[in-house]
N, CA, C and O atoms as a GROMACS GRO file, in nm:
protein
  636
    1MET      N    1   6.987  -1.200   1.280
    1MET     CA    2   6.882  -1.283   1.365
    1MET      C    3   6.765  -1.150   1.386
    1MET      O    4   6.814  -1.036   1.380
    2ASN      N    5   6.635  -1.160   1.406
    2ASN     CA    6   6.594  -1.025   1.382
    2ASN      C    7   6.530  -1.058   1.551
    2ASN      O    8   6.467  -1.156   1.590
    3PRO      N    9   6.591  -0.896   1.656
    3PRO     CA   10   6.592  -0.914   1.774
    3PRO      C   11   6.420  -0.899   1.872
    3PRO      O   12   6.378  -0.933   1.982
    4ASP      N   13   6.364  -0.826   1.744
    4ASP     CA   14   6.187  -0.822   1.804
    4ASP      C   15   6.109  -0.989   1.826
    4ASP      O   16   6.018  -1.006   1.906
    5LEU      N   17   6.170  -1.112   1.733
    5LEU     CA   18   6.134  -1.228   1.699
    5LEU      C   19   6.228  -1.314   1.825
    5LEU      O   20   6.196  -1.430   1.852
    6ALA      N   21   6.338  -1.250   1.894
    6ALA     CA   22   6.427  -1.307   1.993
    6ALA      C   23   6.341  -1.277   2.091
    6ALA      O   24   6.291  -1.377   2.142
    7GLU      N   25   6.309  -1.186   2.132
    7GLU     CA   26   6.242  -1.101   2.268
    7GLU      C   27   6.138  -1.179   2.238
    7GLU      O   28   6.136  -1.265   2.326
    8VAL      N   29   6.050  -1.197   2.162
    8VAL     CA   30   5.916  -1.283   2.137
    8VAL      C   31   5.935  -1.423   2.271
    8VAL      O   32   5.892  -1.450   2.383
    9ALA      N   33   6.057  -1.499   2.137
    9ALA     CA   34   6.056  -1.622   2.138
    9ALA      C   35   6.088  -1.659   2.305
    9ALA      O   36   6.043  -1.760   2.360
   10GLY      N   37   6.189  -1.543   2.384
   10GLY     CA   38   6.216  -1.540   2.485
   10GLY      C   39   6.132  -1.549   2.618
   10GLY      O   40   6.155  -1.602   2.727
   11MET      N   41   5.966  -1.436   2.540
   11MET     CA   42   5.898  -1.415   2.641
   11MET      C   43   5.789  -1.533   2.630
   11MET      O   44   5.697  -1.528   2.712
   12LEU      N   45   5.792  -1.627   2.548
   12LEU     CA   46   5.689  -1.721   2.587
   12LEU      C   47   5.760  -1.880   2.564
   12LEU      O   48   5.702  -1.988   2.552
   13HIS      N   49   5.882  -1.854   2.565
   13HIS     CA   50   5.928  -2.008   2.589
   13HIS      C   51   5.912  -2.099   2.708
   13HIS      O   52   5.963  -2.210   2.713
   14ASP      N   53   5.866  -2.067   2.768
   14ASP     CA   54   5.807  -2.136   2.917
   14ASP      C   55   5.647  -2.061   2.921
   14ASP      O   56   5.620  -2.052   3.041
   15ILE      N   57   5.565  -2.022   2.864
   15ILE     CA   58   5.463  -2.034   2.864
   15ILE      C   59   5.309  -2.173   2.894
   15ILE      O   60   5.189  -2.184   2.920
   16GLY      N   61   5.434  -2.249   2.864
   16GLY     CA   62   5.363  -2.436   2.963
   16GLY      C   63   5.370  -2.391   3.092
   16GLY      O   64   5.293  -2.456   3.163
   17ARG      N   65   5.427  -2.314   3.147
   17ARG     CA   66   5.481  -2.296   3.260
   17ARG      C   67   5.330  -2.206   3.338
   17ARG      O   68   5.335  -2.161   3.453
   18ARG      N   69   5.242  -2.199   3.277
   18ARG     CA   70   5.071  -2.129   3.333
   18ARG      C   71   5.051  -2.202   3.378
   18ARG      O   72   5.021  -2.176   3.494
   19PHE      N   73   5.046  -2.371   3.340
   19PHE     CA   74   4.940  -2.481   3.442
   19PHE      C   75   5.084  -2.502   3.524
   19PHE      O   76   5.191  -2.530   3.471
   20PRO      N   77   5.058  -2.479   3.697
   20PRO     CA   78   5.120  -2.487   3.772
   20PRO      C   79   5.165  -2.613   3.818
   20PRO      O   80   5.083  -2.703   3.802
   21GLY      N   81   5.266  -2.642   3.867
   21GLY     CA   82   5.316  -2.790   3.926
   21GLY      C   83   5.335  -2.855   3.836
   21GLY      O   84   5.298  -2.970   3.858
   22THR      N   85   5.385  -2.839   3.720
   22THR     CA   86   5.474  -2.922   3.558
   22THR      C   87   5.556  -2.854   3.550
   22THR      O   88   5.577  -2.733   3.566
   23ASN      N   89   5.663  -3.031   3.495
   23ASN     CA   90   5.817  -3.006   3.529
   23ASN      C   91   5.856  -3.009   3.406
   23ASN      O   92   5.871  -2.891   3.373
   24ILE      N   93   5.889  -3.096   3.295
   24ILE     CA   94   5.928  -3.130   3.236
   24ILE      C   95   5.813  -3.145   3.092
   24ILE      O   96   5.847  -3.135   2.975
   25LYS      N   97   5.693  -3.168   3.136
   25LYS     CA   98   5.606  -3.151   3.057
   25LYS      C   99   5.565  -2.983   3.060
   25LYS      O  100   5.461  -2.957   2.999
   26HIS      N  101   5.628  -2.880   3.116
   26HIS     CA  102   5.609  -2.743   3.031
   26HIS      C  103   5.640  -2.764   2.900
   26HIS      O  104   5.577  -2.708   2.811
   27CYS      N  105   5.678  -2.795   2.890
   27CYS     CA  106   5.778  -2.776   2.720
   27CYS      C  107   5.658  -2.859   2.668
   27CYS      O  108   5.566  -2.791   2.622
   28LEU      N  109   5.649  -2.941   2.667
   28LEU     CA  110   5.515  -2.961   2.566
   28LEU      C  111   5.420  -2.918   2.592
   28LEU      O  112   5.355  -2.876   2.496
   29ASP      N  113   5.357  -2.905   2.741
   29ASP     CA  114   5.212  -2.756   2.683
   29ASP      C  115   5.220  -2.643   2.634
   29ASP      O  116   5.127  -2.572   2.596
   30GLY      N  117   5.370  -2.616   2.630
   30GLY     CA  118   5.375  -2.500   2.579
   30GLY      C  119   5.409  -2.497   2.443
   30GLY      O  120   5.406  -2.390   2.382
   31TYR      N  121   5.450  -2.627   2.375
   31TYR     CA  122   5.433  -2.641   2.212
   31TYR      C  123   5.283  -2.638   2.215
   31TYR      O  124   5.226  -2.555   2.145
   32ASN      N  125   5.223  -2.709   2.279
   32ASN     CA  126   5.099  -2.748   2.226
   32ASN      C  127   5.019  -2.596   2.225
   32ASN      O  128   4.947  -2.562   2.132
   33ILE      N  129   5.043  -2.514   2.336
   33ILE     CA  130   4.940  -2.441   2.357
   33ILE      C  131   4.974  -2.317   2.196
   33ILE      O  132   4.886  -2.245   2.149
   34MET      N  133   5.106  -2.324   2.147
   34MET     CA  134   5.158  -2.208   2.046
   34MET      C  135   5.112  -2.259   1.900
   34MET      O  136   5.071  -2.198   1.801
   35LEU      N  137   5.135  -2.402   1.926
   35LEU     CA  138   5.061  -2.484   1.805
   35LEU      C  139   4.896  -2.403   1.826
   35LEU      O  140   4.856  -2.345   1.725
   36GLU      N  141   4.857  -2.401   1.880
   36GLU     CA  142   4.669  -2.413   1.897
   36GLU      C  143   4.700  -2.251   1.814
   36GLU      O  144   4.651  -2.214   1.707
   37LYS      N  145   4.804  -2.172   1.910
   37LYS     CA  146   4.732  -2.021   1.848
   37LYS      C  147   4.798  -2.002   1.720
   37LYS      O  148   4.813  -1.885   1.685
   38GLY      N  149   4.837  -2.089   1.646
   38GLY     CA  150   4.881  -2.070   1.495
   38GLY      C  151   5.067  -2.019   1.515
   38GLY      O  152   5.109  -1.930   1.441
   39TYR      N  153   5.156  -2.080   1.610
   39TYR     CA  154   5.295  -2.012   1.617
   39TYR      C  155   5.367  -2.133   1.620
   39TYR      O  156   5.424  -2.168   1.723
   40PRO      N  157   5.369  -2.207   1.505
   40PRO     CA  158   5.486  -2.335   1.556
   40PRO      C  159   5.608  -2.296   1.557
   40PRO      O  160   5.685  -2.362   1.625
   41PHE      N  161   5.664  -2.170   1.478
   41PHE     CA  162   5.796  -2.157   1.554
   41PHE      C  163   5.848  -2.128   1.657
   41PHE      O  164   5.970  -2.144   1.662
   42ILE      N  165   5.768  -2.068   1.794
   42ILE     CA  166   5.802  -2.077   1.890
   42ILE      C  167   5.728  -2.158   1.982
   42ILE      O  168   5.718  -2.150   2.105
   43ALA      N  169   5.660  -2.268   1.865
   43ALA     CA  170   5.592  -2.417   1.973
   43ALA      C  171   5.745  -2.473   2.000
   43ALA      O  172   5.794  -2.519   2.103
   44ASN      N  173   5.815  -2.447   1.834
   44ASN     CA  174   5.961  -2.554   1.847
   44ASN      C  175   6.025  -2.498   1.962
   44ASN      O  176   6.115  -2.568   2.011
   45ILE      N  177   6.000  -2.389   2.016
   45ILE     CA  178   6.145  -2.373   2.069
   45ILE      C  179   6.068  -2.358   2.245
   45ILE      O  180   6.147  -2.346   2.339
   46CYS      N  181   5.962  -2.360   2.265
   46CYS     CA  182   5.888  -2.410   2.388
   46CYS      C  183   5.949  -2.548   2.400
   46CYS      O  184   5.980  -2.579   2.515
   47LEU      N  185   5.966  -2.616   2.327
   47LEU     CA  186   6.008  -2.760   2.334
   47LEU      C  187   6.150  -2.782   2.373
   47LEU      O  188   6.188  -2.833   2.479
   48SER      N  189   6.245  -2.726   2.247
   48SER     CA  190   6.378  -2.748   2.235
   48SER      C  191   6.436  -2.695   2.371
   48SER      O  192   6.524  -2.752   2.435
   49HIS      N  193   6.373  -2.570   2.408
   49HIS     CA  194   6.474  -2.511   2.506
   49HIS      C  195   6.513  -2.572   2.607
   49HIS      O  196   6.594  -2.516   2.681
   50ALA      N  197   6.466  -2.701   2.637
   50ALA     CA  198   6.511  -2.767   2.793
   50ALA      C  199   6.651  -2.857   2.722
   50ALA      O  200   6.732  -2.890   2.809
   51PHE      N  201   6.672  -2.881   2.643
   51PHE     CA  202   6.712  -2.985   2.545
   51PHE      C  203   6.881  -2.960   2.433
   51PHE      O  204   6.913  -2.996   2.319
   52GLN      N  205   6.948  -2.884   2.542
   52GLN     CA  206   7.046  -2.824   2.441
   52GLN      C  207   7.108  -3.016   2.396
   52GLN      O  208   7.136  -3.062   2.285
   53VAL      N  209   7.110  -3.074   2.512
   53VAL     CA  210   7.178  -3.225   2.429
   53VAL      C  211   7.037  -3.310   2.406
   53VAL      O  212   6.964  -3.308   2.504
   54ARG      N  213   7.005  -3.360   2.330
   54ARG     CA  214   6.903  -3.410   2.256
   54ARG      C  215   6.892  -3.530   2.309
   54ARG      O  216   6.929  -3.632   2.251
   55SER      N  217   6.832  -3.526   2.442
   55SER     CA  218   6.817  -3.630   2.513
   55SER      C  219   6.728  -3.652   2.634
   55SER      O  220   6.778  -3.616   2.741
   56LEU      N  221   6.596  -3.706   2.638
   56LEU     CA  222   6.508  -3.707   2.750
   56LEU      C  223   6.604  -3.680   2.944
   56LEU      O  224   6.583  -3.612   3.043
   57SER      N  225   6.727  -3.803   2.890
   57SER     CA  226   6.774  -3.832   3.036
   57SER      C  227   6.891  -3.696   3.050
   57SER      O  228   6.987  -3.716   3.124
   58SER      N  229   6.880  -3.515   2.956
   58SER     CA  230   6.953  -3.413   3.022
   58SER      C  231   6.853  -3.359   3.136
   58SER      O  232   6.897  -3.306   3.239
   59TYR      N  233   6.732  -3.374   3.114
   59TYR     CA  234   6.633  -3.323   3.134
   59TYR      C  235   6.659  -3.363   3.349
   59TYR      O  236   6.650  -3.475   3.399
   60ALA      N  237   6.681  -3.265   3.408
   60ALA     CA  238   6.681  -3.282   3.562
   60ALA      C  239   6.538  -3.229   3.574
   60ALA      O  240   6.489  -3.128   3.523
   61GLY      N  241   6.488  -3.314   3.648
   61GLY     CA  242   6.343  -3.236   3.749
   61GLY      C  243   6.236  -3.369   3.706
   61GLY      O  244   6.230  -3.419   3.594
   62LYS      N  245   6.187  -3.394   3.782
   62LYS     CA  246   6.026  -3.505   3.760
   62LYS      C  247   6.007  -3.506   3.628
   62LYS      O  248   6.051  -3.419   3.552
   63PHE      N  249   5.941  -3.604   3.592
   63PHE     CA  250   5.879  -3.640   3.463
   63PHE      C  251   5.782  -3.688   3.502
   63PHE      O  252   5.767  -3.790   3.569
   64ASP      N  253   5.690  -3.601   3.450
   64ASP     CA  254   5.549  -3.597   3.461
   64ASP      C  255   5.507  -3.602   3.318
   64ASP      O  256   5.448  -3.504   3.270
   65LEU      N  257   5.526  -3.682   3.263
   65LEU     CA  258   5.478  -3.692   3.103
   65LEU      C  259   5.452  -3.849   3.065
   65LEU      O  260   5.533  -3.936   3.098
   66THR      N  261   5.354  -3.874   3.006
   66THR     CA  262   5.281  -3.975   2.944
   66THR      C  263   5.440  -4.055   2.872
   66THR      O  264   5.544  -3.992   2.854
   67SER      N  265   5.421  -4.211   2.838
   67SER     CA  266   5.508  -4.283   2.779
   67SER      C  267   5.511  -4.253   2.611
   67SER      O  268   5.602  -4.288   2.536
   68GLU      N  269   5.336  -4.145   2.558
   68GLU     CA  270   5.343  -4.152   2.462
   68GLU      C  271   5.378  -3.976   2.429
   68GLU      O  272   5.377  -3.928   2.316
   69GLU      N  273   5.408  -3.892   2.561
   69GLU     CA  274   5.443  -3.762   2.511
   69GLU      C  275   5.613  -3.749   2.522
   69GLU      O  276   5.681  -3.654   2.483
   70GLU      N  277   5.663  -3.885   2.591
   70GLU     CA  278   5.764  -3.929   2.622
   70GLU      C  279   5.852  -3.931   2.479
   70GLU      O  280   5.941  -3.854   2.443
   71SER      N  281   5.802  -4.037   2.419
   71SER     CA  282   5.783  -4.063   2.234
   71SER      C  283   5.777  -3.955   2.132
   71SER      O  284   5.852  -3.933   2.037
   72PHE      N  285   5.682  -3.898   2.167
   72PHE     CA  286   5.682  -3.708   2.093
   72PHE      C  287   5.765  -3.658   2.070
   72PHE      O  288   5.798  -3.601   1.966
   73ILE      N  289   5.836  -3.677   2.204
   73ILE     CA  290   5.945  -3.540   2.197
   73ILE      C  291   6.063  -3.636   2.208
   73ILE      O  292   6.164  -3.567   2.198
   74ILE      N  293   6.091  -3.750   2.221
   74ILE     CA  294   6.180  -3.787   2.158
   74ILE      C  295   6.218  -3.785   2.015
   74ILE      O  296   6.332  -3.765   1.972
   75LYS      N  297   6.124  -3.806   1.953
   75LYS     CA  298   6.086  -3.769   1.821
   75LYS      C  299   6.137  -3.678   1.749
   75LYS      O  300   6.205  -3.694   1.647
   76PHE      N  301   6.100  -3.564   1.808
   76PHE     CA  302   6.093  -3.432   1.783
   76PHE      C  303   6.286  -3.418   1.782
   76PHE      O  304   6.366  -3.399   1.690
   77LEU      N  305   6.302  -3.437   1.933
   77LEU     CA  306   6.463  -3.394   1.930
   77LEU      C  307   6.536  -3.464   1.806
   77LEU      O  308   6.633  -3.401   1.762
   78ASP      N  309   6.506  -3.575   1.747
   78ASP     CA  310   6.552  -3.675   1.660
   78ASP      C  311   6.553  -3.615   1.546
   78ASP      O  312   6.635  -3.643   1.459
   79SER      N  313   6.477  -3.539   1.535
   79SER     CA  314   6.430  -3.482   1.370
   79SER      C  315   6.472  -3.347   1.350
   79SER      O  316   6.505  -3.299   1.242
   80TYR      N  317   6.469  -3.285   1.463
   80TYR     CA  318   6.428  -3.117   1.440
   80TYR      C  319   6.524  -3.025   1.406
   80TYR      O  320   6.516  -2.947   1.501
   81GLU      N  321   6.597  -2.988   1.344
   81GLU     CA  322   6.684  -2.861   1.299
   81GLU      C  323   6.701  -2.767   1.372
   81GLU      O  324   6.619  -2.681   1.342
   82TYR      N  325   6.780  -2.729   1.473
   82TYR     CA  326   6.778  -2.618   1.533
   82TYR      C  327   6.833  -2.488   1.492
   82TYR      O  328   6.948  -2.479   1.451
   83SER      N  329   6.731  -2.360   1.506
   83SER     CA  330   6.799  -2.228   1.467
   83SER      C  331   6.871  -2.170   1.522
   83SER      O  332   6.947  -2.238   1.591
   84LEU      N  333   6.890  -2.027   1.527
   84LEU     CA  334   6.984  -2.009   1.652
   84LEU      C  335   6.913  -1.937   1.694
   84LEU      O  336   6.964  -1.825   1.693
   85TYR      N  337   6.788  -1.937   1.745
   85TYR     CA  338   6.653  -1.861   1.829
   85TYR      C  339   6.656  -1.998   1.901
   85TYR      O  340   6.629  -1.990   2.021
   86ASP      N  341   6.687  -2.138   1.847
   86ASP     CA  342   6.674  -2.237   1.994
   86ASP      C  343   6.781  -2.275   2.084
   86ASP      O  344   6.783  -2.346   2.184
   87LEU      N  345   6.881  -2.199   2.014
   87LEU     CA  346   7.000  -2.204   2.094
   87LEU      C  347   6.992  -2.077   2.175
   87LEU      O  348   6.995  -2.087   2.298
   88LEU      N  349   6.982  -1.975   2.125
   88LEU     CA  350   6.971  -1.848   2.216
   88LEU      C  351   6.909  -1.835   2.312
   88LEU      O  352   6.963  -1.777   2.407
   89ILE      N  353   6.775  -1.884   2.326
   89ILE     CA  354   6.705  -1.860   2.447
   89ILE      C  355   6.731  -1.930   2.559
   89ILE      O  356   6.686  -1.901   2.669
   90PRO      N  357   6.824  -2.050   2.528
   90PRO     CA  358   6.871  -2.108   2.660
   90PRO      C  359   6.936  -2.081   2.719
   90PRO      O  360   6.936  -2.104   2.840
   91LEU      N  361   7.052  -1.994   2.628
   91LEU     CA  362   7.156  -1.946   2.653
   91LEU      C  363   7.147  -1.823   2.755
   91LEU      O  364   7.224  -1.780   2.841
   92CYS      N  365   7.006  -1.778   2.703
   92CYS     CA  366   6.920  -1.662   2.782
   92CYS      C  367   6.894  -1.721   2.937
   92CYS      O  368   6.940  -1.683   3.044
   93ASP      N  369   6.791  -1.839   2.903
   93ASP     CA  370   6.743  -1.862   3.021
   93ASP      C  371   6.847  -1.939   3.170
   93ASP      O  372   6.808  -1.977   3.281
   94ALA      N  373   7.012  -1.939   3.099
   94ALA     CA  374   7.086  -1.950   3.188
   94ALA      C  375   7.153  -1.847   3.270
   94ALA      O  376   7.232  -1.880   3.358
   95PHE      N  377   7.122  -1.706   3.242
   95PHE     CA  378   7.137  -1.578   3.345
   95PHE      C  379   7.004  -1.548   3.395
   95PHE      O  380   6.995  -1.468   3.488
   96ALA      N  381   6.912  -1.595   3.353
   96ALA     CA  382   6.805  -1.552   3.414
   96ALA      C  383   6.823  -1.594   3.588
   96ALA      O  384   6.853  -1.712   3.608
   97GLY      N  385   6.808  -1.507   3.705
   97GLY     CA  386   6.859  -1.594   3.845
   97GLY      C  387   6.713  -1.460   3.913
   97GLY      O  388   6.659  -1.361   3.865
   98GLY      N  389   6.705  -1.524   4.028
   98GLY     CA  390   6.598  -1.447   4.071
   98GLY      C  391   6.547  -1.309   4.117
   98GLY      O  392   6.434  -1.266   4.141
   99SER      N  393   6.710  -1.238   4.123
   99SER     CA  394   6.753  -1.106   4.123
   99SER      C  395   6.765  -1.048   4.010
   99SER      O  396   6.781  -0.927   3.995
  100GLY      N  397   6.758  -1.132   3.921
  100GLY     CA  398   6.802  -1.054   3.740
  100GLY      C  399   6.920  -1.159   3.689
  100GLY      O  400   6.934  -1.276   3.725
  101TYR      N  401   7.022  -1.067   3.572
  101TYR     CA  402   7.086  -1.173   3.577
  101TYR      C  403   7.238  -1.246   3.639
  101TYR      O  404   7.320  -1.155   3.648
  102TRP      N  405   7.274  -1.326   3.665
  102TRP     CA  406   7.311  -1.388   3.712
  102TRP      C  407   7.498  -1.472   3.673
  102TRP      O  408   7.481  -1.563   3.592
  103LEU      N  409   7.577  -1.466   3.693
  103LEU     CA  410   7.705  -1.569   3.594
  103LEU      C  411   7.630  -1.678   3.565
  103LEU      O  412   7.531  -1.686   3.638
  104ILE      N  413   7.641  -1.782   3.469
  104ILE     CA  414   7.639  -1.897   3.446
  104ILE      C  415   7.655  -1.969   3.539
  104ILE      O  416   7.550  -2.034   3.540
  105GLU      N  417   7.694  -1.991   3.591
  105GLU     CA  418   7.781  -2.064   3.721
  105GLU      C  419   7.669  -2.098   3.851
  105GLU      O  420   7.633  -2.208   3.892
  106LYS      N  421   7.639  -1.989   3.888
  106LYS     CA  422   7.537  -1.977   3.964
  106LYS      C  423   7.426  -2.034   3.901
  106LYS      O  424   7.374  -2.139   3.938
  107ARG      N  425   7.394  -1.979   3.823
  107ARG     CA  426   7.254  -2.050   3.754
  107ARG      C  427   7.254  -2.198   3.721
  107ARG      O  428   7.156  -2.272   3.730
  108LEU      N  429   7.345  -2.224   3.691
  108LEU     CA  430   7.360  -2.413   3.704
  108LEU      C  431   7.341  -2.451   3.799
  108LEU      O  432   7.252  -2.535   3.812
  109VAL      N  433   7.402  -2.417   3.891
  109VAL     CA  434   7.435  -2.446   3.998
  109VAL      C  435   7.282  -2.448   4.103
  109VAL      O  436   7.231  -2.532   4.176
  110ASN      N  437   7.252  -2.332   4.069
  110ASN     CA  438   7.097  -2.306   4.133
  110ASN      C  439   6.982  -2.392   4.121
  110ASN      O  440   6.902  -2.432   4.206
  111VAL      N  441   6.992  -2.412   3.992
  111VAL     CA  442   6.886  -2.516   3.881
  111VAL      C  443   6.886  -2.641   3.966
  111VAL      O  444   6.790  -2.686   4.030
  112ALA      N  445   7.044  -2.706   3.955
  112ALA     CA  446   7.082  -2.837   4.045
  112ALA      C  447   7.044  -2.872   4.209
  112ALA      O  448   7.030  -2.985   4.256
  113LEU      N  449   7.035  -2.757   4.271
  113LEU     CA  450   6.995  -2.767   4.363
  113LEU      C  451   6.870  -2.750   4.357
  113LEU      O  452   6.838  -2.766   4.475
  114ARG      N  453   6.770  -2.727   4.296
  114ARG     CA  454   6.631  -2.731   4.342
  114ARG      C  455   6.600  -2.831   4.256
  114ARG      O  456   6.498  -2.888   4.295
  115ASN      N  457   6.653  -2.885   4.134
  115ASN     CA  458   6.581  -2.949   4.062
  115ASN      C  459   6.662  -3.122   4.097
  115ASN      O  460   6.587  -3.219   4.101
  116GLY      N  461   6.859  -3.149   4.126
  116GLY     CA  462   6.866  -3.269   4.089
  116GLY      C  463   6.954  -3.189   3.975
  116GLY      O  464   6.970  -3.077   3.927
  117ILE      N  465   7.011  -3.350   3.965
  117ILE     CA  466   7.076  -3.352   3.850
  117ILE      C  467   7.046  -3.502   3.747
  117ILE      O  468   6.986  -3.606   3.776
  118ALA      N  469   7.094  -3.472   3.656
  118ALA     CA  470   7.057  -3.528   3.551
  118ALA      C  471   7.180  -3.619   3.480
  118ALA      O  472   7.297  -3.590   3.503
  119PRO      N  473   7.143  -3.735   3.387
  119PRO     CA  474   7.250  -3.844   3.366
  119PRO      C  475   7.367  -3.784   3.294
  119PRO      O  476   7.487  -3.807   3.308
  120GLU      N  477   7.303  -3.698   3.210
  120GLU     CA  478   7.366  -3.589   3.122
  120GLU      C  479   7.382  -3.458   3.142
  120GLU      O  480   7.400  -3.389   3.042
  121THR      N  481   7.379  -3.400   3.262
  121THR     CA  482   7.391  -3.257   3.340
  121THR      C  483   7.479  -3.251   3.304
  121THR      O  484   7.462  -3.163   3.219
  122THR      N  485   7.592  -3.282   3.298
  122THR     CA  486   7.772  -3.222   3.243
  122THR      C  487   7.736  -3.173   3.141
  122THR      O  488   7.770  -3.058   3.111
  123LEU      N  489   7.652  -3.257   3.056
  123LEU     CA  490   7.643  -3.249   2.884
  123LEU      C  491   7.607  -3.135   2.860
  123LEU      O  492   7.655  -3.053   2.782
  124GLN      N  493   7.504  -3.128   2.941
  124GLN     CA  494   7.368  -2.965   2.871
  124GLN      C  495   7.533  -2.859   2.969
  124GLN      O  496   7.608  -2.785   2.906
  125TRP      N  497   7.540  -2.871   3.038
  125TRP     CA  498   7.641  -2.767   3.113
  125TRP      C  499   7.702  -2.719   3.013
  125TRP      O  500   7.672  -2.610   2.966
  126LYS      N  501   7.812  -2.805   2.956
  126LYS     CA  502   7.918  -2.792   2.831
  126LYS      C  503   7.876  -2.751   2.744
  126LYS      O  504   7.950  -2.679   2.677
  127LYS      N  505   7.724  -2.775   2.690
  127LYS     CA  506   7.648  -2.757   2.538
  127LYS      C  507   7.607  -2.592   2.617
  127LYS      O  508   7.641  -2.506   2.536
  128ILE      N  509   7.550  -2.529   2.738
  128ILE     CA  510   7.522  -2.391   2.721
  128ILE      C  511   7.676  -2.305   2.726
  128ILE      O  512   7.675  -2.184   2.705
  129PHE      N  513   7.781  -2.363   2.750
  129PHE     CA  514   7.922  -2.261   2.771
  129PHE      C  515   7.983  -2.259   2.594
  129PHE      O  516   8.067  -2.183   2.546
  130GLU      N  517   7.912  -2.361   2.529
  130GLU     CA  518   7.962  -2.339   2.413
  130GLU      C  519   7.871  -2.245   2.320
  130GLU      O  520   7.921  -2.174   2.232
  131LEU      N  521   7.726  -2.249   2.349
  131LEU     CA  522   7.631  -2.140   2.270
  131LEU      C  523   7.704  -2.039   2.345
  131LEU      O  524   7.744  -1.965   2.254
  132LYS      N  525   7.754  -1.981   2.475
  132LYS     CA  526   7.796  -1.841   2.515
  132LYS      C  527   7.900  -1.817   2.439
  132LYS      O  528   7.908  -1.700   2.400
  133TYR      N  529   8.015  -1.920   2.391
  133TYR     CA  530   8.141  -1.866   2.354
  133TYR      C  531   8.083  -1.857   2.184
  133TYR      O  532   8.149  -1.784   2.110
  134GLN      N  533   7.965  -1.929   2.124
  134GLN     CA  534   7.933  -1.926   1.971
  134GLN      C  535   7.878  -1.769   1.956
  134GLN      O  536   7.905  -1.693   1.863
  135PHE      N  537   7.785  -1.737   2.084
  135PHE     CA  538   7.728  -1.632   2.076
  135PHE      C  539   7.809  -1.515   2.051
  135PHE      O  540   7.798  -1.428   1.964
  136GLU      N  541   7.907  -1.532   2.162
  136GLU     CA  542   8.014  -1.441   2.173
  136GLU      C  543   8.092  -1.366   2.037
  136GLU      O  544   8.094  -1.249   2.000
  137GLU      N  545   8.167  -1.522   1.966
  137GLU     CA  546   8.241  -1.532   1.870
  137GLU      C  547   8.126  -1.435   1.770
  137GLU      O  548   8.176  -1.361   1.686
  138LEU      N  549   7.983  -1.441   1.783
  138LEU     CA  550   7.899  -1.384   1.636
  138LEU      C  551   7.890  -1.236   1.690
  138LEU      O  552   7.873  -1.151   1.603
  139ILE      N  553   7.902  -1.183   1.850
  139ILE     CA  554   7.832  -1.062   1.862
  139ILE      C  555   7.972  -0.949   1.926
  139ILE      O  556   7.964  -0.835   1.971
  140GLY      N  557   8.092  -1.038   1.906
  140GLY     CA  558   8.236  -0.990   1.935
  140GLY      C  559   8.248  -0.929   2.082
  140GLY      O  560   8.312  -0.831   2.119
  141CYS      N  561   8.184  -1.000   2.140
  141CYS     CA  562   8.212  -0.943   2.299
  141CYS      C  563   8.185  -1.057   2.375
  141CYS      O  564   8.174  -1.166   2.319
  142SER      N  565   8.174  -1.046   2.492
  142SER     CA  566   8.137  -1.131   2.588
  142SER      C  567   7.982  -1.033   2.611
  142SER      O  568   7.957  -0.913   2.608
  143VAL      N  569   7.886  -1.186   2.640
  143VAL     CA  570   7.791  -1.203   2.671
  143VAL      C  571   7.707  -1.071   2.784
  143VAL      O  572   7.612  -0.992   2.780
  144TYR      N  573   7.833  -1.123   2.889
  144TYR     CA  574   7.831  -1.033   3.020
  144TYR      C  575   7.824  -0.863   3.022
  144TYR      O  576   7.788  -0.781   3.106
  145ASP      N  577   7.880  -0.857   2.876
  145ASP     CA  578   7.866  -0.697   2.858
  145ASP      C  579   7.725  -0.617   2.875
  145ASP      O  580   7.692  -0.527   2.952
  146LEU      N  581   7.651  -0.689   2.769
  146LEU     CA  582   7.518  -0.710   2.757
  146LEU      C  583   7.455  -0.669   2.879
  146LEU      O  584   7.399  -0.559   2.876
  147LEU      N  585   7.453  -0.751   3.014
  147LEU     CA  586   7.377  -0.776   3.071
  147LEU      C  587   7.381  -0.661   3.208
  147LEU      O  588   7.423  -0.716   3.309
  148PRO      N  589   7.356  -0.561   3.222
  148PRO     CA  590   7.314  -0.542   3.361
  148PRO      C  591   7.318  -0.588   3.487
  148PRO      O  592   7.230  -0.671   3.511
  149GLY      N  593   7.422  -0.551   3.612
  149GLY     CA  594   7.330  -0.630   3.715
  149GLY      C  595   7.454  -0.715   3.737
  149GLY      O  596   7.505  -0.708   3.849
  150VAL      N  597   7.513  -0.801   3.637
  150VAL     CA  598   7.578  -0.920   3.654
  150VAL      C  599   7.641  -0.925   3.810
  150VAL      O  600   7.593  -0.978   3.910
  151VAL      N  601   7.740  -0.865   3.797
  151VAL     CA  602   7.797  -0.904   3.930
  151VAL      C  603   7.767  -0.858   4.050
  151VAL      O  604   7.828  -0.884   4.154
  152GLU      N  605   7.658  -0.778   4.037
  152GLU     CA  606   7.588  -0.728   4.202
  152GLU      C  607   7.484  -0.858   4.206
  152GLU      O  608   7.462  -0.936   4.298
  153ASN      N  609   7.435  -0.853   4.087
  153ASN     CA  610   7.300  -1.015   4.143
  153ASN      C  611   7.388  -1.161   4.188
  153ASN      O  612   7.342  -1.251   4.260
  154THR      N  613   7.542  -1.158   4.118
  154THR     CA  614   7.595  -1.319   4.081
  154THR      C  615   7.618  -1.323   4.253
  154THR      O  616   7.612  -1.434   4.305
  155PHE      N  617   7.640  -1.217   4.331
  155PHE     CA  618   7.735  -1.200   4.461
  155PHE      C  619   7.623  -1.163   4.562
  155PHE      O  620   7.645  -1.190   4.681
  156ASP      N  621   7.534  -1.118   4.536
  156ASP     CA  622   7.458  -1.103   4.632
  156ASP      C  623   7.412  -1.257   4.714
  156ASP      O  624   7.470  -1.359   4.677
  157ASN      N  625   7.332  -1.265   4.796
  157ASN     CA  626   7.283  -1.415   4.884
  157ASN      C  627   7.201  -1.430   4.791
  157ASN      O  628   7.272  -1.511   4.731
  158ASP      N  629   7.068  -1.418   4.694
  158ASP     CA  630   6.986  -1.456   4.610
  158ASP      C  631   7.062  -1.614   4.598
  158ASP      O  632   7.166  -1.644   4.539
  159PRO      N  633   6.968  -1.698   4.676
  159PRO     CA  634   7.019  -1.856   4.612
  159PRO      C  635   6.961  -1.901   4.482
  159PRO      O  636   6.994  -2.010   4.435
   0.00000   0.00000   0.00000
């Protein structure tokens, strides 16, 4: 993997949030922004990052999509071949808390408390842990060893 490309993908995966008040639509907005700018690789990550389980029912939060947009995402998820970058970005997202890096468990519960849970939330959570183990196998250590402040940030009072 190219670390520079991974960093750029991580920085841009939520670019669709530049439109305030969007929920699931931020994935599609980011996809469209990056396609318009000529970056299809990043566009795909913008859309794939919220769907470790390839299903709209795995998304917890408000559905602010038209039926045509929902159909587009379903077709995308059915046909898209995930790269290692598509897997790395949601894993990194699962560490990113308000005060820095957190244990995955705190982050997942924090998101569930804010957004609720979806029919496939536990499948999403299992997939995140599978990704953690997969990347730890690739790098030969715990991902937590690479993240400064995990212990301090996890056990502070930041909800």
